[in-house]
SEDREN-331851 format. One record per residue: z negated, x, y negated of N, C-alpha, C, O, CB in turn; residue in one letter. Coordinates in steps of 0.1 Angstrom, whole numbers, padded with zeros to 4 digits, always signed. Glycine has a CB too. Layout:
<nodes>
ZXYZXYZXYZXYZXYA...
</nodes>
This chain:
<nodes>
+0361+0033+0098+0369+0036+0110+0379+0046+0106+0385+0046+0095+0375+0024+0117M+0382+0055+0115+0392+0065+0113+0406+0059+0116+0407+0048+0120+0390+0078+0122S+0417+0067+0113+0430+0062+0115+0433+0058+0130+0441+0048+0132+0440+0072+0111E+0427+0064+0140+0429+0060+0154+0419+0050+0159+0417+0049+0171+0429+0073+0162N+0413+0043+0150+0403+0032+0153+0391+0037+0161+0384+0029+0167+0410+0022+0161N+0387+0050+0160+0375+0055+0165+0365+0056+0154+0369+0059+0143+0377+0069+0173K+0352+0053+0157+0342+0055+0146+0342+0069+0141+0344+0078+0148+0328+0051+0152P+0340+0070+0128+0340+0083+0121+0327+0090+0125+0316+0083+0126+0341+0081+0106C+0327+0103+0127+0315+0110+0130+0306+0110+0118+0311+0110+0106+0318+0124+0135P+0293+0111+0119+0284+0111+0107+0287+0124+0099+0290+0134+0105+0269+0110+0111P+0286+0123+0086+0287+0135+0078+0275+0144+0081+0264+0139+0083+0287+0131+0063K+0278+0157+0081+0267+0166+0085+0257+0167+0073+0261+0168+0061+0272+0181+0088Q+0245+0165+0076+0234+0165+0066+0221+0167+0074+0220+0167+0086+0234+0152+0058H+0210+0170+0066+0197+0172+0071+0187+0164+0063+0191+0158+0052+0193+0187+0071V+0175+0162+0068+0165+0155+0060+0152+0163+0059+0148+0171+0069+0162+0141+0068H+0146+0163+0048+0132+0169+0046+0122+0159+0053+0124+0147+0053+0129+0171+0031E+0112+0165+0058+0101+0157+0065+0088+0163+0061+0085+0175+0063+0103+0157+0081I+0079+0155+0056+0065+0159+0052+0056+0149+0058+0059+0137+0058+0064+0159+0036L+0045+0153+0064+0036+0144+0069+0022+0150+0073+0020+0162+0071+0041+0138+0082G+0013+0141+0078+0000+0145+0083-0002+0138+0096+0003+0127+0099-0011+0141+0073S-0009+0145+0105-0013+0139+0118-0024+0129+0116-0031+0129+0105-0016+0149+0128T-0027+0121+0126-0038+0112+0126-0050+0121+0129-0049+0131+0135-0037+0100+0136K-0062+0116+0126-0074+0124+0128-0077+0124+0143-0076+0113+0150-0087+0118+0120I-0081+0135+0149-0085+0137+0162-0099+0143+0163-0103+0150+0153-0075+0145+0171A-0106+0142+0173-0119+0147+0174-0130+0138+0168-0126+0128+0162-0120+0161+0168G-0142+0142+0169-0152+0133+0163-0163+0142+0157-0164+0154+0159-0158+0123+0173C-0172+0136+0150-0183+0143+0144-0179+0155+0135-0170+0153+0127-0193+0147+0155C-0185+0166+0138-0181+0178+0130-0168+0184+0134-0163+0193+0127-0192+0189+0133N-0161+0179+0144-0148+0184+0148-0136+0175+0144-0125+0178+0147-0148+0186+0163Y-0139+0164+0137-0128+0155+0133-0120+0162+0123-0125+0167+0113-0134+0142+0127A-0107+0161+0125-0097+0168+0116-0083+0163+0118-0080+0156+0128-0098+0183+0118H-0075+0166+0109-0060+0163+0109-0053+0176+0105-0059+0185+0101-0056+0151+0101S-0040+0175+0106-0031+0186+0102-0020+0181+0093-0017+0169+0094-0026+0194+0114H-0014+0190+0085-0002+0187+0077+0010+0194+0083+0008+0205+0090-0005+0190+0063R+0022+0189+0080+0034+0196+0084+0045+0193+0074+0045+0183+0068+0038+0192+0098F+0054+0202+0073+0066+0201+0065+0078+0208+0072+0076+0219+0077+0064+0207+0050A+0089+0202+0072+0101+0208+0079+0114+0202+0074+0114+0193+0066+0100+0207+0094T+0125+0207+0079+0138+0202+0076+0144+0199+0090+0144+0208+0099+0147+0211+0067V+0150+0187+0092+0156+0183+0104+0168+0192+0107+0173+0199+0099+0159+0169+0105S+0173+0191+0120+0186+0197+0123+0197+0188+0118+0194+0177+0112+0187+0199+0138G+0209+0192+0119+0221+0185+0115+0222+0171+0123+0216+0170+0134+0234+0193+0117E+0230+0162+0118+0232+0149+0125+0238+0151+0139+0247+0159+0141+0241+0140+0116A+0233+0144+0149+0238+0144+0162+0243+0130+0165+0235+0120+0166+0226+0148+0173I+0256+0128+0167+0262+0115+0170+0256+0109+0182+0254+0116+0192+0277+0116+0171P+0254+0096+0182+0249+0088+0193+0255+0074+0192+0260+0070+0181+0234+0088+0195C+0253+0066+0202+0258+0052+0201+0251+0045+0190+0238+0045+0190+0256+0045+0215E+0258+0039+0181+0252+0032+0170+0249+0040+0158+0243+0035+0148+0240+0025+0175G+0252+0053+0158+0250+0061+0146+0247+0076+0149+0255+0082+0155+0238+0056+0139G+0235+0080+0145+0232+0094+0147+0216+0096+0147+0209+0087+0142+0238+0103+0137H+0212+0107+0153+0198+0111+0152+0197+0126+0148+0207+0132+0145+0191+0109+0167V+0185+0131+0146+0183+0145+0142+0172+0151+0151+0163+0144+0155+0179+0146+0127H+0174+0164+0155+0164+0171+0162+0153+0175+0151+0157+0179+0140+0169+0183+0170E+0141+0175+0155+0130+0179+0146+0120+0188+0153+0116+0185+0164+0122+0166+0141V+0117+0199+0147+0107+0209+0152+0098+0212+0141+0102+0214+0129+0114+0221+0158K+0085+0213+0144+0076+0218+0134+0063+0224+0140+0060+0221+0152+0072+0207+0124F+0056+0232+0132+0043+0236+0135+0034+0231+0124+0038+0231+0112+0042+0252+0136R+0022+0226+0128+0013+0221+0118+0006+0233+0111+0007+0244+0115+0002+0212+0124T-0002+0230+0100-0010+0240+0094-0022+0242+0104-0024+0235+0113-0015+0235+0080D-0029+0253+0101-0040+0257+0109-0053+0250+0105-0056+0248+0093-0042+0272+0109S-0061+0246+0115-0074+0240+0113-0084+0246+0123-0081+0244+0135-0074+0224+0113C-0095+0251+0119-0104+0258+0129-0097+0267+0138-0101+0268+0150-0111+0247+0137D-0087+0274+0133-0081+0285+0141-0070+0280+0151-0066+0288+0160-0091+0292+0148G-0066+0267+0150-0055+0263+0160-0045+0255+0152-0047+0249+0141-0062+0254+0171H-0033+0254+0158-0022+0247+0153-0016+0238+0164-0020+0239+0176-0010+0256+0147I-0007+0229+0161+0000+0221+0170+0015+0222+0167+0019+0225+0156-0005+0206+0170H+0023+0219+0177+0038+0219+0176+0044+0206+0180+0037+0198+0187+0044+0231+0184E+0056+0204+0175+0063+0192+0179+0078+0195+0181+0083+0203+0172+0061+0180+0169F+0085+0190+0191+0099+0191+0192+0104+0178+0198+0100+0174+0209+0103+0204+0201C+0113+0171+0191+0118+0159+0195+0129+0154+0186+0135+0162+0179+0107+0148+0195G+0132+0141+0187+0143+0135+0179+0138+0123+0171+0129+0117+0175+0155+0132+0188T+0146+0120+0161+0143+0109+0152+0149+0096+0159+0156+0097+0169+0149+0111+0138T+0146+0085+0153+0153+0073+0156+0167+0074+0150+0170+0083+0142+0145+0060+0151T+0176+0064+0153+0189+0063+0146+0186+0060+0132+0175+0056+0128+0198+0052+0153R+0196+0062+0123+0194+0060+0109+0190+0045+0106+0194+0036+0112+0207+0063+0102Q+0182+0044+0095+0178+0032+0090+0183+0031+0075+0179+0039+0067+0162+0030+0090I+0192+0022+0073+0199+0021+0060+0188+0016+0049+0180+0007+0052+0211+0011+0060E+0188+0023+0038+0178+0019+0027+0185+0013+0015+0183+0001+0012+0170+0031+0023V+0194+0020+0008+0201+0014-0003+0212+0024-0008+0211+0036-0005+0191+0011-0015S+0221+0019-0015+0232+0027-0020+0238+0036-0010+0242+0047-0014+0227+0035-0032C+0239+0032+0002+0245+0040+0013+0237+0051+0018+0241+0059+0026+0258+0046+0007G+0224+0052+0014+0215+0062+0019+0207+0057+0031+0207+0045+0034+0205+0066+0008H+0201+0066+0038+0193+0062+0050+0182+0072+0052+0181+0083+0047+0202+0062+0062H+0172+0067+0061+0161+0075+0065+0161+0074+0081+0168+0067+0087+0148+0071+0059V+0152+0081+0087+0149+0081+0101+0134+0080+0103+0126+0083+0094+0155+0093+0109H+0129+0076+0115+0115+0074+0118+0112+0082+0130+0120+0084+0139+0111+0059+0119F+0099+0087+0131+0094+0094+0143+0080+0089+0145+0072+0089+0135+0095+0110+0142I+0077+0084+0157+0063+0081+0161+0060+0088+0174+0067+0084+0184+0061+0065+0161E+0051+0098+0174+0050+0106+0186+0036+0113+0186+0027+0109+0178+0061+0116+0188D+0035+0123+0194+0023+0131+0195+0027+0146+0194+0038+0150+0198+0015+0129+0207C+0018+0154+0189+0020+0169+0188+0017+0175+0202+0013+0167+0211+0011+0175+0177T+0019+0187+0203+0015+0195+0215+0000+0195+0216-0007+0193+0207+0021+0209+0215S-0005+0197+0229-0020+0198+0231-0024+0212+0228-0018+0222+0233-0023+0194+0245K-0035+0214+0220-0040+0227+0218-0055+0224+0215-0059+0214+0209-0033+0234+0206N-0064+0234+0218-0078+0232+0216-0083+0219+0223-0092+0212+0217-0082+0233+0201A-0077+0216+0234-0081+0205+0242-0078+0191+0236-0085+0181+0239-0096+0205+0246D-0069+0190+0227-0066+0177+0221-0051+0178+0215-0046+0189+0213-0076+0173+0210H-0046+0166+0212-0033+0165+0205-0035+0154+0194-0045+0147+0194-0022+0161+0215K-0025+0153+0185-0026+0143+0174-0014+0134+0175-0003+0138+0177-0027+0151+0161H-0017+0121+0172-0006+0112+0170-0001+0113+0155-0008+0118+0147-0010+0097+0173K+0012+0110+0153+0017+0110+0139+0028+0100+0138+0035+0097+0148+0021+0124+0135F+0030+0094+0126+0041+0086+0123+0047+0091+0110+0039+0093+0100+0037+0070+0121E+0060+0093+0109+0066+0098+0097+0080+0093+0095+0087+0091+0105+0066+0113+0097V+0084+0090+0083+0098+0087+0079+0103+0099+0072+0097+0106+0064+0099+0074+0070A+0116+0102+0075+0122+0113+0068+0125+0109+0053+0124+0097+0050+0136+0117+0075T+0127+0119+0045+0131+0116+0031+0146+0113+0032+0153+0115+0042+0129+0128+0022L+0151+0107+0021+0165+0103+0020+0174+0115+0021+0171+0126+0015+0168+0095+0007I+0185+0114+0028+0194+0126+0028+0201+0128+0015+0204+0118+0008+0205+0124+0040E+0204+0140+0011+0211+0144-0001+0208+0134-0013+0217+0127-0017+0226+0144+0002N+0196+0133-0017+0192+0122-0027+0200+0123-0041+0201+0113-0047+0178+0123-0030P+0205+0135-0044+0212+0136-0057+0227+0135-0055+0235+0136-0065+0208+0148-0064T+0232+0134-0043+0246+0134-0040+0251+0120-0040+0244+0111-0036+0250+0141-0027C+0263+0117-0045+0269+0104-0044+0278+0103-0032+0284+0093-0030+0278+0101-0057E
</nodes>
């Protein structure tokens, strides 16, 4: 808590995010995509903070997918570090979209 008894704002930080979508399509068209990005800065919210996340997947058969959304609030892991979770779907392209589940990497892993 700060001196005036208000919760301290979260320290500004970002998270790396690496993942793969679930497989969509069937037969010769079954495929998934990979993505890698860095979240936006911490956004204060009740109970902690979230991060905005935007990414484009890699290309498969000439198409990509996009995502724009927010993470869950922080999930404490150890030594004062935390991660966030996202479970959602990509944009629709080539008549389909992909589900994905991903946890962010730990913020500032080498910082104390």
